[in-house]
C-alpha positions in Angstrom: 8.0 1.6 -4.7 7.3 0.8 -8.6 4.3 2.2 -10.4 2.9 5.5 -10.5 3.1 7.7 -7.5 1.8 11.2 -6.6 4.0 11.4 -3.8 7.9 10.3 -3.7 10.2 10.5 -0.8 14.5 9.5 -1.1 16.2 10.3 1.3 14.8 13.7 2.4 16.3 15.6 5.2 16.5 19.2 6.7 18.6 20.4 9.5 18.0 23.9 10.9 20.9 26.0 12.3 19.7 27.7 15.4 21.2 30.2 18.0 21.6 29.0 21.4 23.1 31.0 24.7 23.1 30.4 28.2 20.7 32.2 30.1 21.9 35.3 31.7 22.7 39.2 31.1 26.4 38.4 30.5 25.4 35.7 27.5 23.0 37.7 26.2 26.0 40.6 26.4 28.5 38.0 25.2 25.9 36.6 22.3 25.8 40.3 20.7 29.3 40.0 20.0 30.3 36.0 19.2 27.4 34.4 18.5 27.1 30.4 18.5 24.6 28.1 17.1 23.7 24.4 16.8 22.6 22.0 13.8 18.8 20.6 14.9 17.9 17.8 12.5 14.5 18.0 11.9 14.2 15.7 9.4 16.4 12.7 8.6 16.9 10.3 5.4 13.5 9.6 5.0 11.7 7.9 2.4 8.3 6.9 1.4 5.7 7.0 -1.6 2.3 8.0 -1.9 0.1 6.3 -4.6 -2.5 8.1 -6.5 -5.7 7.9 -4.4 -4.3 6.4 -1.3 -5.3 8.3 1.8 -2.0 7.9 4.3 -1.5 9.0 7.9 1.5 10.9 9.3 2.4 10.3 12.9 4.4 11.1 14.8 4.5 13.4 18.1 5.1 16.8 18.6 8.8 17.6 17.2 9.1 15.0 15.0 9.2 16.4 11.7 5.7 16.0 10.3 5.3 19.6 9.3 8.8 20.4 8.5 8.2 17.4 5.8 4.7 18.6 4.6 6.5 22.4 4.4 9.2 20.5 1.8 6.2 18.8 0.0 4.7 21.8 -0.4 7.8 23.6 -1.6 7.7 26.3 1.4 10.9 24.7 2.6 14.4 23.7 1.0 15.8 20.2 2.2 19.1 20.2 3.3 19.4 17.0 1.6 17.7 14.2 -0.7 15.0 14.2 -3.3 11.4 14.7 -3.5 8.6 14.9 -6.3 4.8 15.5 -5.9 3.0 14.5 -9.0 6.4 14.5 -11.2 7.6 18.1 -10.0 10.3 18.9 -7.5 8.2 21.1 -5.0 10.8 23.5 -4.1 10.8 24.8 -7.6 7.1 26.6 -7.5 6.2 25.4 -10.5 2.7 27.0 -11.3 1.3 23.7 -13.1 2.0 22.2 -9.8 0.7 24.8 -6.8 -2.7 24.5 -8.9 -3.5 20.8 -8.3 -2.1 20.8 -4.6 -3.3 22.1 -1.1 -2.0 22.5 2.8 -4.2 22.8 5.2 -2.9 23.7 8.8 -5.5 23.4 11.7 -3.5 26.1 13.7 -3.2 28.4 10.5 -5.6 30.9 9.7 -5.5 31.1 5.6 -8.8 32.7 4.9 -8.6 36.7 5.1 -9.9 37.6 8.6 -11.6 40.6 8.2 -13.6 39.7 5.1 -16.7 37.6 4.2 -15.9 34.3 3.7 -17.6 34.5 0.1 -14.9 37.3 -0.6 -12.1 35.4 0.6 -13.0 32.2 -1.7 -13.2 35.0 -4.4 -9.6 35.8 -4.0 -8.9 31.9 -4.1 -10.9 32.1 -7.6 -8.4 35.2 -8.7 -5.2 33.5 -7.4 -5.7 30.6 -9.2 -7.4 31.5 -12.2 -10.4 29.5 -12.2 -13.1 30.2 -14.5 -16.0 32.0 -13.5 -18.4 28.7 -14.2 -16.3 25.9 -12.9 -15.8 28.6 -9.9 -19.4 28.6 -9.0 -20.2 24.5 -9.5 -17.6 23.7 -6.8 -18.1 26.3 -4.8 -21.4 25.5 -4.6 -20.8 21.6 -4.0 -18.5 22.0 -1.6 -20.9 24.6 0.5 -23.4 22.2 0.7 -21.6 19.4 1.3 -19.8 21.5 4.5 -23.4 23.0 5.1 -21.9 26.6 5.2 -24.0 28.0 3.3 -25.3 30.2 6.2 -21.3 31.1 6.7 -20.5 32.9 3.6 -21.4 36.0 4.4 -20.2 36.4 7.8 -16.6 38.1 8.3 -14.1 35.1 9.1 -13.2 36.0 12.6 -16.5 36.4 13.8 -16.6 32.7 13.2 -16.4 30.1 15.4 -13.3 27.3 15.2 -15.7 24.7 14.2 -17.2 27.1 11.4 -13.7 28.4 10.6 -12.0 25.3 9.9 -14.9 24.5 7.6 -14.5 27.0 5.6 -11.0 26.9 5.7 -11.4 23.1 4.0 -13.5 24.5 1.5 -11.5 27.8 0.4 -8.3 25.6 0.0 -10.8 22.8 -2.5 -11.9 25.2 -4.6 -9.2 24.5 -7.4 -10.4 21.1 -6.5 -6.4 19.7 -5.9 -5.4 16.3 -6.7 -2.7 16.4 -3.7 -4.1 17.1 -0.3 -1.5 18.0 2.5 -3.7 18.3 5.7 -1.9 19.1 9.1 -3.9 19.0 11.8 -7.2 19.5 9.9 -9.5 18.8 13.3 -7.3 20.4 16.1 -9.3 21.4 18.8 -13.0 20.5 17.2 -15.1 19.5 19.3 -16.7 15.6 18.0 -19.4 15.9 16.2 -17.1 18.7 14.3 -14.7 16.2 13.6 -16.7 13.8 12.3 -18.2 16.0 9.9 -14.4 17.3 8.4 -13.3 13.3 8.4 -16.8 12.3 6.7 -16.2 15.6 4.2 -12.6 14.3 3.5 -13.8 10.7 2.8 -16.7 12.1 0.8 -13.8 14.4 -1.3 -11.6 11.6 -2.3 -14.1 8.9 -2.9 -15.4 11.4 -5.5 -12.3 12.9 -7.2 -10.2 10.5 -6.0 -7.5 12.5 -4.4 -4.1 11.7 -3.0 -4.0 12.6 0.6 -1.6 12.7 3.5 -2.9 13.4 6.7 -1.2 14.1 10.3 -3.6 14.2 13.4 -3.4 13.5 17.0 -6.8 12.7 17.6 -6.8 8.5 16.1 -10.4 8.7 15.3 -9.0 10.7 12.0 -6.5 8.0 11.4 -9.1 5.1 11.7 -11.6 6.4 9.9 -10.0 8.0 6.9 -6.4 6.0 6.3 -6.4 1.9 6.0 -2.2 2.9 5.7 0.4 4.8 8.3 4.0 6.2 7.8 5.2 7.2 11.3 8.1 9.3 11.9 9.9 9.3 15.6 13.0 12.2 16.1 13.1 12.7 12.7 13.6 9.3 11.3 11.0 7.2 9.6 10.0 4.3 12.2 7.1 2.2 10.4 5.4 2.5 6.9 2.5 0.2 6.5 -0.7 -1.1 7.4 -2.7 0.1 10.2 -3.6 -2.7 11.8 -0.7 -4.5 10.5 1.5 -2.1 13.1 -1.1 -3.2 15.7 -0.3 -6.8 15.4 3.2 -6.3 15.0 3.4 -4.3 18.4 0.3 -5.8 20.4 -0.1 -9.4 19.2 -3.0 -9.8 21.8 -6.7 -9.5 22.0 -8.6 -8.1 24.9 -11.0 -11.3 26.0 -14.2 -9.9 27.7 -16.1 -12.5 29.7 -19.5 -11.9 31.2 -20.5 -15.2 33.6 -24.7 -16.3 34.6 -25.7 -14.4 37.2 -26.3 -17.8 38.9 -23.1 -19.3 38.3 -20.3 -19.7 40.6 -18.3 -16.6 41.0 -15.3 -16.8 38.3 -12.2 -18.3 39.3 -9.3 -15.6 38.6 -6.6 -18.6 38.8 -8.0 -21.4 36.8 -8.9 -18.0 34.2 -5.3 -17.2 33.9 -4.5 -20.4 31.8 -6.3 -18.8 29.0 -4.1 -15.1 29.6 -3.4 -12.8 31.9 -6.5 -11.3 33.8 -6.6 -7.8 33.6 -9.6 -6.8 35.3 -12.2 -8.9 37.6 -16.0 -6.5 38.0 -18.1 -9.1 39.7 -19.3 -11.8 36.9 -17.6 -10.0 34.2 -13.3 -10.9 33.7 -11.2 -9.3 31.1 -8.1 -11.1 29.9 -5.1 -10.0 27.8 -4.7 -13.4 25.3 -2.6 -14.2 22.1 -4.3 -13.1 19.4 -3.6 -16.4 17.9 -4.8 -18.2 20.8 -7.8 -16.5 21.4 -10.6 -18.0 19.6 -9.3 -21.0 21.7 -9.6 -19.9 24.8 -13.2 -18.4 24.1 -14.0 -22.0 23.2 -12.8 -23.3 26.3 -14.1 -20.7 28.8 -17.2 -21.3 27.5 -17.2 -24.6 27.8 -16.6 -24.8 31.1 -19.1 -22.3 32.6 -22.5 -20.3 32.3 -21.5 -17.6 30.2 -24.2 -14.8 29.0 -21.8 -13.2 26.8 -18.7 -12.9 25.0 -16.1 -9.9 23.5 -12.9 -9.8 21.5 -11.1 -6.5 20.8 -8.1 -5.6 18.7 -6.1 -2.8 21.4 -7.0 0.8 21.3 -5.0 2.3 18.3 -3.8 4.9 20.4 -2.1 2.3 22.8 -0.6 0.9 19.6 0.7 4.2 18.4 1.3 5.3 21.5 3.9 2.2 21.9 5.7 2.7 18.8 6.9 6.1 19.8 7.5 5.0 23.8 9.9 2.2 21.7 11.7 4.1 19.8 15.3 5.3 20.4 16.4 9.0 19.6 18.9 9.5 17.3 21.9 10.3 18.0 
């Protein structure tokens, strides 16, 4: 990718060597003498780039290689091959200038001190990142207000609910105002209301500080709300890199046309309506069709002209369905 980028990944691969053995006592005893190993390719030749200020969804089914990639981009793992730069630095060199400018939030991992009050955990973060006292107080108070966690500061982390802890985790991870955010399932296990609050906060943080965000999530509401662009992984390989709506158009070139006929009109004839598209549901006076998006307007106009219609809606396929189809169509790598 030309121009300035915050995250630049080229041919990145990571293979793990894992022990294998058959089940049973005899196999276990044999493994003590002669261990067998198998190479498992978690990430295979992945290439993409993220520009400054972009918010990109990094998606894939379980085992696709998302978390492994994020761990390489934050320096927690070395790649088997390939290159990566974050803010111009090679991440696995763990240079202090880079570590001060990025953060990793993992929704299934506790990063605050479990037995300390939230405020004391924040103080530890301040010391680790050597944040000047005045800057720390200003940023802390701003994050506390944005996330509405003022009443949590004196509580030990272990006493917080999952939603409360995640808000505190996010605030703690951003005290040093990182330029690049790697977010691995930041809303996992949260209720709908708490998910919306975290999403709204991340959007505000991105807008206010121009932060670059790479987000993994199994909640498509997170992706739709935050990520105009998505990078899809399947079986460790790059499957798609582009606009979320472009993906929908490419994989599902259809739209749903729902027509409600007037109460005094004759019952709709599904066979006649099938001339405009595939009839997928008939519920009394309401008929739902699947129509090629290039013909949706034409079909709607023809139906309106042919009978008493009280309501017409045209909708794109749900993003969940589009993403599921993308992963279903992906062929496992050899």
